[in-house]
Every structure is written in C-alpha cells, then in structure tokens.
N, C-alpha and C positions, 0 to 999 in steps of 0.2 A: 513520926514517922514509919522506921525501924520496929515499932514494939505492934505497929495496924496491921504491918506486914505479917509480920510472926505469929497475931495475933490471927489470921483471917488465915492462914496456914495451915494454923493448928484445925480451927472455924472448919475449915475444911476438909479436914485427914478424917477428924469426928463425925462431919457428917458424911462420907465416904465409906466407915465403916460401918454406920448406923445402915447405907443403904445395902449394904452387901450383908452386911445380919439380918435386914428380913426378909433380904430376898433369899437369902439359903435356907430351901425348907431339910428338914427331918431328913435323912438317906432313908428309904422303905426297902424292904429287897425286891431283889424282879419277884415273879409269880413262877413257881418249878411248872415247866411245860410238859404237857404229857406226850405224846405222838400218838395217833388210833389212823390204823388201816382200816376202812370202809372197803376193800373193793373183793371182801367176800358178803357184803351184802345182798350181793343182787338189787331188787326193787329195792329196795329198802335207804340205798345209798343213801336220799339226798334225808331222810328221815335221821339215820345218824348224823351227820355234816348240826341240820335239827340242835339235837338233841344236845349235843357235844357247846353247840352254841345258847343252849341257853343256860346250860350247868359258869358257861363267860359270861353270860350277861351279870348272875352272880353274885359269882365270887370273884377274889382278889385273888390267893396265894397259891392259887391253879390254873391252867390253860392249860384247853385242852385244844390239838392243832392237827392236822392232819398229816400223815406221816413224809418228810419232804425224802426224795427216790434220797438213798444211801444210805440212811438213817435204818435203825432196827423201830418197829413202834411195842409201847407199855402196852397198849393194848390191837386185842383183832377182834373185832368183832363176823361175826359169820351167821349166817340165817339157813333154820332148816322149819321143817314143816313139827316141831314139837313148841313144848310151851316157850317163851323166854328167862333164859337163864343168864347168871354169869359163876367168875369160880375168877379168885383171885389168890394172884401165888405172890403179894405185897401193895403193901398203900401202894395202889396205880398201875400197877404192874395185874394182867390177867389176858383173859376175853371174857367174848362175851358174847348170846344168839340170842337175833332175832325169830325170835318163833311166828309164825307163820297162824298157829292152829289159834296164837291169841286176837292175832286183828283180826284174823274168822270166823273171831266169836263175837266182834264188834271194840274189840279193845281199840283204841288210841293210839297207833303206832308212835306221833311223834313223843309220847309220855312213858311209851315203852320203853322209848330209847335214850331218855334219858336217865327213866328211875335205871336201868342199867347202869345203866354208866358210874349214877351214883353211888352202885355197888364198890368201882374200882379205887373210888373218890373212900369209903372208907367206910358205908352207910350202911344196915343192915337193912330188912326187912321193918317195918312196924304197921303192923295190920289195923291201923285203928279205921278202917272204911272212909274215913273220912279222905276228901275230892281236893284238899287243899292242902295235903301234906302227899306228896310224891311219892316219897317211899312205904304207905303202905300199898303198892301198886293195882296185884285185884283184887283189893278188899274193898277197892272205893266200888261203887256205880259202871256201867260198863258208857255209861252216859255222860262221863268225869272224863273232860279230855287238859285239863290243868293236869300243862306237862315241864312245869317250871320246881324247882325245887321252894316252900315257903322261908322264911325267915329264919327257922333253930337248924333248918338242914344244912343251909347257910354259911350261918356261924360253924356247923357241927364240922363241917369241909373246909373252912378256913383255919381251924383251930389245926387237923387233917395234918394241915400244911405248913400252917406256921412253924411245928414245932419239929414237923417231917416224921412224926410215929411211926413206929412201921407196925402192920396187924401180918397173923402168918396167915395160912392162903387159908380158904373156905369158897362152898358153894351153897351160890343163891339162885331157886328155883319161883317160877312165877307159878301159882296156881289158882285155883279156880274157888271163886268168894264160899263154895260149902264145902271143900272139899278139908 
C-alpha cells in the first residue's frame, strides 16, 4: 500500500514535469521597436501609418510604432513637393520624405511609404521593375499598387534586426523609371 502511494506520487511528479516541459516554448527575443513621427507628413499621415503597418504584418524582429509623447522618434517623416527620398543615420534611424511629385505622377502612396520605410530598415533600391519587389520603387509601373515587402525583403529585414547590425549614413532618392 505504501509502495503504491510512493509510486503514484512519483508518477504524478513525472507527469507534472512532462506537462511543464511540453508547455514551455523556447524563449524568443522581443522585436526591436522603432518609433516614427508622422506629424510632419501633412495629408499623408494615414498613408505613413499604413506603410508602417505593412512592414509590421510581414516582419517579426522589428516593429514600427508611432512615437509616444515624451519619447524621441527613430524615424521622422516629412512631406515636400519633390521626389520621395530617405536618409539614414544608422540602421533604423533617420528620416524620409513623402514627395508629392511621385504622387502627382500617379505612384501609389502606400507603396511609396512602405518603400521609404524599407530604406530605414536597411534595404537599398533594387531597380528590378517588378511590382512584386517593393524595393524596386519607381522602376515598377505607375499602375503597381503592391505596398508590401516580398518574402526576400522581409527576410533581409528580419536578418538585419536579428543581429542588430549597423549601417552607416546613406541617402536614397526616388527617381523616375526613365532616369
């Protein structure tokens, strides 16, 4: 009788340990949060938020969030009458312009916003002309409305922020397809 109780207690302890081990997931690093300030984006504030959300839907190692009161933004978004362009100080830090000239020529504003965020996330322009490539920018047709990074672009950004590698200052400028 005592042996049965000891055996039952031992089996219960083993079962409890197995349940605890099965329920334990490997620890995952929290994504790096980058704060952006869209307050200077004028009529494009909603588009800037949409561009950030498109990245948040596709990557896991970094998250773009509107800057809360009392915090400093990693990324500042401006608007002007020129072409869209981005300037990075380091990976995840810098500013970009939502240029009205590209919008006025018919380029899709959410695509422009997501593309420019891509530069701050460490991606260069890739002038492939393919609509599926977010970073092809203006080399894709004006009719292109894809505003999401493809799997390769998302993987590169996840890789950039998995190791938190840094990049030096860079400038990226949206140019017309024929230029």
